[in-house]
N, C-alpha and C positions, 0 to 999 in steps of 0.2 A: 240763774234760772229766772224765767219770766212767766207770769200768769196772765191768761187772757179771759176776759169776760165780755160777752156782748149779748144783747137781747135781740132775737129775730122774730119775725112774724107779727109784730105790733102794727107796723104800717099796713100789712095785709089785712089784719082784722078791722082796722079803721076803715079801709077802703071798702071792704065787704059790707060793713055796716052802712056805709053811704050808698051802696049799690052801684058803684062805678065800675066794678069789674064785670067782664062778660066773657062769652065764648067758653072755653074749657074751664076757666077759673070760676065761672059762675056756680059750679058744683061744690066748690070748697067753701062750705058755710062756716060761720063763726063758731058753731058748736063743734065742728070737726077739727078746728085748728087749735093748737095750744101755744101760749107764750112759751118760748123756748130759750134756755140759757146754754151757751157754749162756754164751758168752764174747763180749760185745759192747762195742765202743768206737768212738768216732768223733771225728775232729779237725775235722769240718766241719758236722755235722748238729746243729741246735739243737732240743732236745726238752725241753719243760717237764714236770716230773714230774707224773704222775697220782697224786694222793693217795688213800689208802684203797683201793688196788687189792688185791683178795683174791688169795691165792696160787693159787687154782684158777680165776681168771678166764680165760675162753676167749679165746685169741688164735688165731683160725682163718684158714685159707686154703683157698678152693676152688681145686683144682689138677686138674681133671678131664681136661684135654686133653693132659697131659704125655706119656703113651705114644704118642699119635698124632703129636705133634710130634717125638718122639725117633725114630720110624720113618723120618723124613726125614733123619736124620743130625744133628739139632740136639743140641748138648751144653750143659750148664749149668756155670757157673764161680762160685766164691765171690768175695768182694771182693778177694782177693789174686791172682785169675786162675787158681786151681787148680781143675781139673775135678773135680766131685763129683756124687753123686746129688742131684738138686734137692731131694728131700725131706730130705736131711741138711742142705743149706744152709738150708732153711726152719727146721728145728729149731734150728740154730746161732744163728739170729737171733730166737728167742723164740716161734716158732709151736708150739703144743701140740695143735692139732686140724686135721685135714684134712677138707674137705667134698668129696664126689664125687657127681655126678648119675648117675642110673640111668634109662635108657630101656628099655622092654620089648624092642623088636625094631627097632633103628635101621638096618635093611638092607632092600634091595629083594629081589625074588624071585630075583635072580641072586647075592645075597650081597654086593652093592655097598653100602658104607656111606653113610649120609645126611650124615655130617660132624659137626662140633661135637665131635669126639673119638670118635665112634662109641661112645658111652658105655653099653654094656650091662653086665650084671652081671659078666662076665669082666673087663672093664676096671676095675670097682670092686674086684674081688678083687686084681688086680695092684697097684693103688694102695694098697689097704688093707694089704697085706703090707709094702709099702715104708714106709708111715706107721708101722705097728706096730713095725717093726724099729728105727726111730729114736725110739721112745718116745711117739708121738703117737696120739691116739684118732681114730676115723673117724666123721664124720657122713654117714650114707647118705641121699641126697636122691632119693627116688622121685618122678619126674614123673608116673607112671602114664599115659604116652603113649609113642609110638614116636620122638618127636622133641620139640623145644622146647615147654615149657608155660610160659605167662606170663599176665598179666592179659588179653591180647588173644586168647589161643589156648589152648584146653584140649581137644586132640583125643584121641579114644578110640583105644587100640591096635588094630591091624588084627585081631588074634585075638579081640578082645572086641566087635567090631561086631555089632549086631543082638541083643545079649544084653538080657534084662530086667534091671532093677536088682538083683534078688536073685541072678541068675546072675553078673552083673558083680561084685557084692560078694564072692561066693564065689571067683571067679577072682582078684580082687585080694588076698584073704586068702591063698590058696594060693601065688600068685606072690610076695608079700612074705615069706611063711614060707620058701619054697624059696630065695629070694635070701639071706636072712639066715643060713640054715643053711649055704649055700656059704661065706659069709664066716667064720662061726664055725669051720667045719671046716678052713678055711685058716689059722686062728690069728689072724685079724684082731681087733683090739681095738675093737669097735663101742661108742661111747659115747652116740650119739644117732641117732635115725632120724626123718627128715622125711617126713610123709605128705602128698605133693603139693607143688607148687612155685608160689608166688604165686597161690594159689587164691582170687582176688577174685570170689567169687560163681559160680565154675565149677570143675569138676574132672572129668577123664576123660570128657568128652563130655556131662556133666550141667551144667545151668545154673540159677541161682537165678531166672531170668526165666521158666522153664517151670513147669508145674503140678507141685507137690511138689518144687520145686527144692532148697531147703535140706535138706529131709528126705532126699532121695536123696544129695546131696553128703555130708552128715554120716554117712549109712549107710556110704558108701564109706570115709570117714575112720575110722570105728569098726572096720571090718573090717581096715584096715591096722594100727591100734593094737592090735587083738587079737593079730595075728600077732607084733608086736614084744614084747608082754608074755609071749607063750609061748616065743619063741626067745631073746630078750634081755631078761630081766626087770629087769636093772639099767640098761638103756639108757633115756635120756630120749626121750619122744615129742614131736616138735615139729610144729606147724601153721604154715604160712608164708603171709603176705600181703604186698601191696605198696601203695604210695601212702598213706603215713601222713599226707600233707598234707590228705587228705580225711578229716577228723576223724570225721565221723558214720559213715563206712564201718567204721572199726575198732570203734566202739561196736556196730554192727550185727553184724559178724562174731563178736565175742566173745559177744554175746548169743545168737546162733544156736548156737554151739558149746556153750554152757551149757544152752540149752533142750533140745537134742537129746542132751545128756549124752555128748558125745564125751570119751573118756578120753585126755587129753593132759597134758603137763607144761609145755611151752614155747610161748608165743605169739611167733612170730618175724616180723620185718619186714625188708623191703628198705629201704635208705636210700641213694639216689644223690643227692648234694647238688645236682646240676644241676636236678633236677625235683621233689624230694620235700620241699620246705619247709625250715623251720629246725630246728636241733638242739633248741631249746627245745620246739618243737611235738612233735618225735619223743619227747622225754622225757615230755611230758605224756600223749600218747595211749597210750604203752606203760605208763606208771605207772597210768593209769586201768584198764587191763586187769588189771595185776598186783594192784592193790588191790581191784578189784571182783570178781575171780574167783579170787584166790589162786593165780596162775600165775607162773612164771618168764618172763622176756622177754629177747629178744636181737635183735641185728642180724644177719640171715642173709646179707646181701649189701651191700657198699659198695665204692666204688672212686673213684679220681681220677687225672687225667692228669698225668704228669710232663713231658710235651712235647706240643706241638700237631702235631708231625711224624708222618707215616706211615712205617712201615718195611717193609711187606710188599706194596706196590703195590696195595693194596685200601683204599678210604677208611675213615676211622675215624668212629665215632659222635660223638665229641667232638673239636673242633678250634677254630681261631680263628673268631670270628664265631658266628652261631647264637643262637637265643633260649633260652638256658639260664643259670642262675645260675653265676657264677664268683667265689666268695668267696675263693679261694686262687689264686695264680698257677700256671701250668702249668710247674712246676719240680719237681725232686727234693725240695726243701724243702717246697714247697707240697703235694705228695702226702703227705709225712710229717706235716705239720701237720693235714691233714684226718683222717688215721687217728688221730692223737693225740687230736683233739677228739671224734671219735666214741667212742673208748674212754672218755674222761673223762665224756662224757654218759651212757653206759650204766652206767658204774661208780658215778658220784657224783650224778647228777641223775635217775636213773630207778629207781623202786621195782622190786626183783626182777631187776635186770639181771645177766645171767650171762656175757655175752661178745659178741664181734664177729667176724664172718667177712668177710674181703676176698674179692672175687669174681675168680677166674681171674688171680691175680697172676703166674702162670707162663706165660700164653698169649702167646707172642712169635711173630715171623715164622717161617714154615715152613722158611726157610733158603735159598730160591732167590735167584738174582741178578736175576731179572726176573719180570714178571707171568706170563709163559708157564711159566717153571720152577716158580713157586709154584703155579700152577693145576694142574699135573701132580701136585704133592705133595698139594694139598687134595683132589683127586679120588681119588688112590690110597690116602692114609692117613687121610683125614677130619680133617685138621688145620686146615681153614678152618671158618667158622661153618656152612656148608652146602655140600654137593656137588650136582652136577646130578642125581644119582640120587634126591635127596630129592623130586623132582617127582612121583614115584609116590605119595607119601604126602601131601605138602603142596604141591600145584601152584600155589596162589595167592600164596604168599609165598616160602618157601625155594627152590621150583622155578624161580622167576623171578629171584631176586636172589642166588643162591648165589655163594660166593666165599670170600675169606680172613677173617682175624681183624680185627674192627672195634674191638678194644680193646687192640691191642698197645702203644699209647701210654699205657695205664693199668697195665701190668705192673710188676713190681719187678725186671725184668731188661732190659738193653738188647738191641738186635737181634742182637748176637753171643752173647747168653746169659749175660753177666756181671751179677752182682747189683749193683743200685743201692744207694747209701748209704741211701736211704729205707727199705729193707727192715729196717734196724736198729731202726726205731722201735718194733717190737714188743718188743724186749728192753730198749730204753733208757727206756721210759715208767715203769718201776718206780722208777728212781732219778733220772731226768732226765739231761740232757747239755747243759751250758751252754758255749757257745763264743762268740767275739766276734760280737756282733749287728750285722750289716751288711746293706746292701741286697741283695735277692735278685732283684727284678723291678720293673717299673713297672706300676702299676695302669692299666687301660684308662680312657680319658676319653670321655664322651659329651656332645655339645653339640646343642641345638636352637636354631636361629637363624632369625629372621624374614627373608624375602627382601628386605623393604624396610628392614631394619635394618643396622647395621654389624657386620661380622664381626670379632670380637675373640677371638683365640686366647689361651688361658691361658698365663701365664708360668711357672706352677708345676704340677707333677703330683706324685702320691703315689708315693714309692718304698715297696715292700712289703719290710719287713725279715725276717730269718730267723724271728723269733718271730711273724710275721704282723701286727705293728704297722705303722703307716704314718708316713712322714715326708716333708713337702713339699720338693721340690728343683726347681731351674730346668731348663727344657726348651728346646731349640732345634728348632723344627719345620722339616722339610725340604720344599722344592719345593711350596709351597702357592700355588695359583692362585686368589686370592680373586675375581677378576673372573669366572672360569669358573663358580665356585659361584653367584654372584649372577645370572648370565645363564642358568644351566642349569635354572632352574625348581625346583619341589619335587623334591628328590632327596637321596640319601645319598652321602656322600663319606668315604673312609677315608684318613687321612693319618698319616705317621709322623714321629717326631722322635728326638733323642738327649738322654737325661737321665742323668747320672752314668755315662756310658759304655754305657748300656743303651738298647734300642729302646723308644720310647713309641708307643702306638697311640691314635688319636683318631677317633671316628666323628662326623661332622657331618651333622645332618639339617637341610636347608634347607626351610622351610615358609612357606606364606602366613600373613599375620597373622590370628590367630584371636581374635575378639572375646569368646570364652568364657573364663571363669576356670577354672583347674584342669581343662583339657579332657581330660587322660588319667588323671585321678584320682590323680596322684602325691602330691597334698596331701590325700589322704583324701576326706572328704565336703565339704571347703571349697567353698562356692559352690553346692552341689547340695542339693536337698530330695527325699527319697524318701517316698512315701505309700503304705502298703499298704492296698489295698481289702479284702483278706481276710487272715486270719492264716495264715502259713506259716513254714517252719523257718528259712531264712537269707536275709537281705537286707542287704548291706553291702559294704564294701571288702575285697578279697582281695589279698594281696601274693604274687604268683606270676608270675614272668616268662614261663614257658612258656604261660600262658593269657592273656597280655596282647598287644595289638597294638603298643603303644608303652610304653616304660618297664617297670616291674615290677608296677604295680597296675591294677586295674579294678573295676567294680561287679559283684558276684556275687549270684545268687539260686538258691535251691533249695527245692522243696516236696515233701515225701514223699507227702502225700495228693493224690488226684485232685481237680482243679478248685480247688486252693487258691492257686495263684500268680496274683495280680492286683495290679499296682502301677503307679505313675508315678514317673519320675525327671526332675526339672525344674530349670532355672536361669533366674532373672530376669536380663536383660541390661541393662547401663547404658551410657550415653554413645555411643549409635549416632547417626549422622548420617542425614539423609534420603537414600534411595537404595535400591538393590537388593542382596540378599544371598542366598547359598546356605548351607543348613544340612544337615549330615549327621551320623549317629551309627551306630556299628557294633555288631553283636551276634552271638554264636555260642552254641550250646547244643544240647540234645537232650532226648528223652523228653517233648516238649511236648504230644504228641497234637494235638488241634485247637487252633489258636492264633489270637489276634488281637493282632498286634504292629504298632505304627506309630510313626514319628517325627511330631512335631507342632510347630506354631508358634502360640502364642497372642498376639493383639494386643488389648489392653484387656480381658483376661480371657476372650476367646472364641477357640476353635480356628478359625483361618482357613485354615491349610495342614496337610496331613498326607500321609504316604507310607508304605505298608505294607511290611513285611518279614517274615522267618521265622527260625526256628532249625531246624537240621537235624542235624548231627553234630559231634563234637568237632573243633576247629581249622578249621572251615569258616565263615569270617566272612561276614556279609551286611551291606551298608551301605544304609540308607535315606537318600536324598538328596532334599531339597526345593530346587528352583532358583527363582531370580528372585522372591524374597520382597520385596514392596514395603513399605517402611517410611517413615513420616513422623515426623520428629523431634518428640518430645514424647509420643508414644504409649507405653504400657507394653507391653513385649514379653517373652515367655518362650519358651524352647524345651525340648523334652523328648522322652521316649519312654514309650509305654504298652505294658505287657506283660500278656497274659492267656493262661494255658495250662490246658487241661483234663486233660492227662496226669498220671499219678502219677510222682513222682520227676523232675518237670520241673526243668531247671536251665539256667543260662546266664551269660554274661559280657558286659558292656557296656563299650565303650572308644571312644576317639578321637571325641569330639564336636567338630565344627568349624562355626564360623560365619564365613564369609569374605565380603568385599565383592565385588560384581560390577563389573568395570571397564566403563564405558560406551564 
């Protein structure tokens, strides 16, 4: 175990005394700043040192909901159980930057808050003053909406509805300027300003799909940047996007920012490991932007669950099960390992990487002892993700599904407000913290078993150690009814066992025998042949569990140009006996325009059977099924799918190809 001590803020104080700081920093006076000591040690947390970590590397935390939570009586405690200002606790553990979102007017006509912290500029000022007091800079995250802005929703503020793009740009400029002036006048140390939140081709009611889309979006971005340069000339300007796993999108976004000459410093990305691909891919796409356009890059949002349990009587986004990547166990150590690896990726594997922000690591339960108690707190204080009052602004989403916090199991504090050991990772990564490396959790097991085959359960499972390495250990499965599984037809079963004193989980998928090789593309292209009729951008295997029907992989296609996507994907089938068979294959996608898509069966080189299907929208799978295929032993047989799309940016995913015998 190692212990880290460092003094921060001293240089800042000296410079303030000399009067050499200006811009946003001029408000952070000597009387408001404190000499601050980061003193971190742990007897239980394993943290591998991140080499080559710059002294000024950003260890950031989004903590926007704190005032709303505190209004309900919630208090925060350090690792020793001592009540303290949560921002002081964060600083004690190595956080040097606080991120706070800002909505224009998150209230209805009666002044009732929409929720999510009711994060207007006054909330940002309160948080900014507390952050500055403890020696941390503030990242001001303007959503330019009255409520949540993300890749699926970029709503224009109420006051700006009906404005022309020039009027809206002027309003955005004035609003940004006025907000920053409030922060400066309050003595807040603004270090960075984010112009828009997860602006994936949309912002403030403007969309790249509309006429003049990127021209209008970047005009708004430039207006925000202009205000930052005037009020806070020393602050960095960041532009924020999401979905780094969609590589070509980041290429397109950075190209548009450059083409329209947006004045910014930092290209920021969200990275949620459940959905956003590998860390190696993250490093590559951000490095491409940094090297291609001479920009700094960072992770503006990341998080991970320390438990699958809910603590506020409102379901969580992430829990047990679900179609998402789980590369780390849902433990305190697993949470710390994710943070450590993201920091290492940005610091050492990414060109121009300047920092990492964890998202809402302080957002815990509102404090009530029941759903009814918490509902009252969410409604009155805005401490849930959305209140019922939000329906006046966002009736189709927040107004329907309002409630509590869906990420309390990803915070760095337990439901009582006490800091978790994982929070120390921000301070420990600089020197590392080596403890006895022992088992932390059991890796989940997945089995796919033929209904006509023998069910053999594994004798060994992987224990995940504190350093995220794995070690095989014996498991004893509990209450397994093999006969029920075999007689229950095609279905999924969840069983549990005990391994090393810990619970082991196994998902068993019982399936009919499939005569196709590599039917869910887990072995890449093995057994399959793709032939592009025309030239288009992407055709091949994609490893992304959230876009797959089974496993983690599927066949993916995308073509930017209209009428470019046209191909077949086919497999020759061997060793069939005379009889009848059913063939099916599934597809989902979008932006296809007019399409011609069908599954087919070739016998002796000729298409004898086919069944049409379509693509519609993301995560809406369509299955083409051909029944009662008559086959005579000795004939050549092939199955496949034909895809032709006339739309621009047509894309899709193909998975789960099945060829099963028909019982007479």
